[in-house]
N, C-alpha and C positions, 0 to 999 in steps of 0.2 A: 505494500499501501503504500511506502513513503517515497520509493521511485518512482510510483504512478504521479504520486503528487506532485513532484520535484523533475520530472519530465513535464508537466502538465504548465507548472508555472514558467519553469524556462523555457518553453515554447509560448508561453502567452507572452513571456517579456521579448522574444526574439519577433517575435509580431508585433509588437508595441512597437520595438525600437524601426522595424523592418516601415511601419508604415507613417511612422511621425513626417513629419514636415522636415522637421531641424537636423536630420539624420543623413550624413552626408560623408561617401566613401572619397576621399580625398586618391590619388595617384600620381604622386613629382615624377617629372620628368628624368629617368635615370640614361642616358644614352637614346642608339641610333642616331640617324642619318639629320634629322633634324626638318629644314627646309632641304627638301628630296628634288622639289620640280618648279619653276616658276619661268611664266612667260608675261613678257612684257608684250600687248596690242595695241595697234591703233586703234583708236576710241572709235566705235563704232562695227569692229567687225568682229569675228566669229573668235572669241577669248574664251576657254583654251581650244588648240588647234591649228589656226594661226597666228605664229608667234613673230613680232620683228626683231626680238632679242631673247635669247632663250637663258635660263640660270647656266652659270656653269659651276660644276662640280654641287657640293653641297656646303651648309652652312648648321650648325650644330645650336641648338638652342635649348633654354632653361624652363623651368614653369610647372606646371604642374593644372591635370582637369581635375573635375571634383564633381561625382554624380551625386545629385541631391532625390536622394529615392524616394521620399514623400509626394510632390512634387512631378518627380519626373524629368528633371531636366540636367543639363548641366551646363555647368561652367570651368572657364579655362583661361589662363594665362600664359602666354607663349612669349618669352625673350630671346632676342639673337644675340649670342657669343661671339659670333663668329661673325663676314660680312659676307655675305650674299652677294655676289654679281654677277650683273646681265650685262658685262661688257663696256656701256655707254655707262649704265649706274649701278650702284651701292648700294642696297641696306647693310646700314652698321649695327656693330655691335650695340644695343642700347634700344635699338628699336622693339615696340613692344606692340604683338594682337593680343586683343583676348574678347570677352565674347561674354554674357551673363544669360542662363533661361532659354536654352538652346533644348525644345524639345526632343526629348528620347524616348524608344520603348526598349525594354530587356529582351529576349530568347535564350533558353536554356541550350549551352552546346552538348551536355553531357557530364558526370562525371562530378559535377559542381560546379564546373565550368559554366559563363555564359557573355552573349554578348551585348551591347551598350549601341543602338542607332540611331541618328538622326531620325527624328519621324515627321519634321515639320521647318518651315523658312523660320531663318533666322540669321542676324547682322551682327557682326562683330565690329572691335576700334581700334586702331591701329595709332598708337598716340606714347609715346612719340616718336613719327616717321621721321628716321635721320638717312638720306641721301647725302649721294657725294658723285656727282658736282652736284653743286645746291641746290636740286630742282624743287620747285614748289609743288606742294601738296595740295591738287584740287578735291577732290574727295576721300576720307578715310574710312567711312565703313563700310567696310565689304561684305561682301553676301559668304555666309557660312554653310555651308552645303557638306554633305560627304562624311560630316561626323560621327564616328564608329572608334570602340574601346572594345579590346577583348580581358575577359577577366578570372582568372584563378583557372588560367590554362598551363601554366606555368613560366610562359615564352610571353608576356601580356606589351598590348601594344594597343596606341591611339595613334588616331590618321585624324583629319580636319583638310578642306578646301575651304582658300578663301580668297573670293574674287571670284571672277572680275568685276560685277559690279559693285560700284559703291568704292572703290579703289583704286584712284585716276592719278596722274603722275603729270606734270606738264615740264615736259622735256624739250619746249620749241624758244629759241627761230631755231635753233639747229637738226632739233628731232623730229617734233612734233609732240603731241597729248596722247598718252597712252593709257589704256586697261591694264593692271599688275592682277595676275594668275598665281600665287601661289599651293603646294602642297608640302605639307609638313606630317612628318609619318618622326612616331618618339617609343622607345621604350617605356615602360611604368612597371614598377613592382608589384610581384602578386601580393594584392590586402591580406591582414590578419584580426581582418575586424568581421563584418559580416561572414562571409565565405567560413571563417571557422566557427562561429556564431552557430552556422546552423548547420554545417558539418559535426561541431559537436552535439545539438541538440540531438543529430542521428546517430551516434553513436550511445549516448546516455538514455536511450527510447529501446536501440536493442537488448541494450546491457539489463534494462529493469524488466524489457519483459522474459530473456532468459532467466532470469532470478525470481521472479513469479511464478515461471511455467512450470 
């Protein structure tokens, strides 16, 4: 009886935590390529897909993704720690990309792992966006799309696409006005919070059932 009571109490606690709007699962960046693809496309052209200038190499970032369990949203802050060069322009270290309240849904992957995937439109903020040469930024509210994180797989990752809408650079009169498109992919640590709580509840339930049998 004691084990049944304990299991029920822990299950209720876990459900309360999981359903609380205050519960958040933080996934800090631990590595990965960071900005691994980018394009500068002439404003009005199809971007991505028809770049005038393409990212050279990759550019490391730091920061985190935060999954807000109750409302089903993700916040993120990602800051460049290495320059991202497009040949004619460079995004300098210190440039930060962020978003709050990106709507997401979750789906199981098996073995207690799950995926977090964007489920609706969202916009972010690029500030301060540092360019060299000092080209003005005409718009710094990039579209956010394709946000996705794997959780509990043992090799967890998060990725997000920024732009091309809402992120515009004025490189005229020498080059022109461009929309920017960036793909960011990073490694994140396997969480030790909700995943372990749920796994522990499963173990307690199994243990209690065996003792009562």
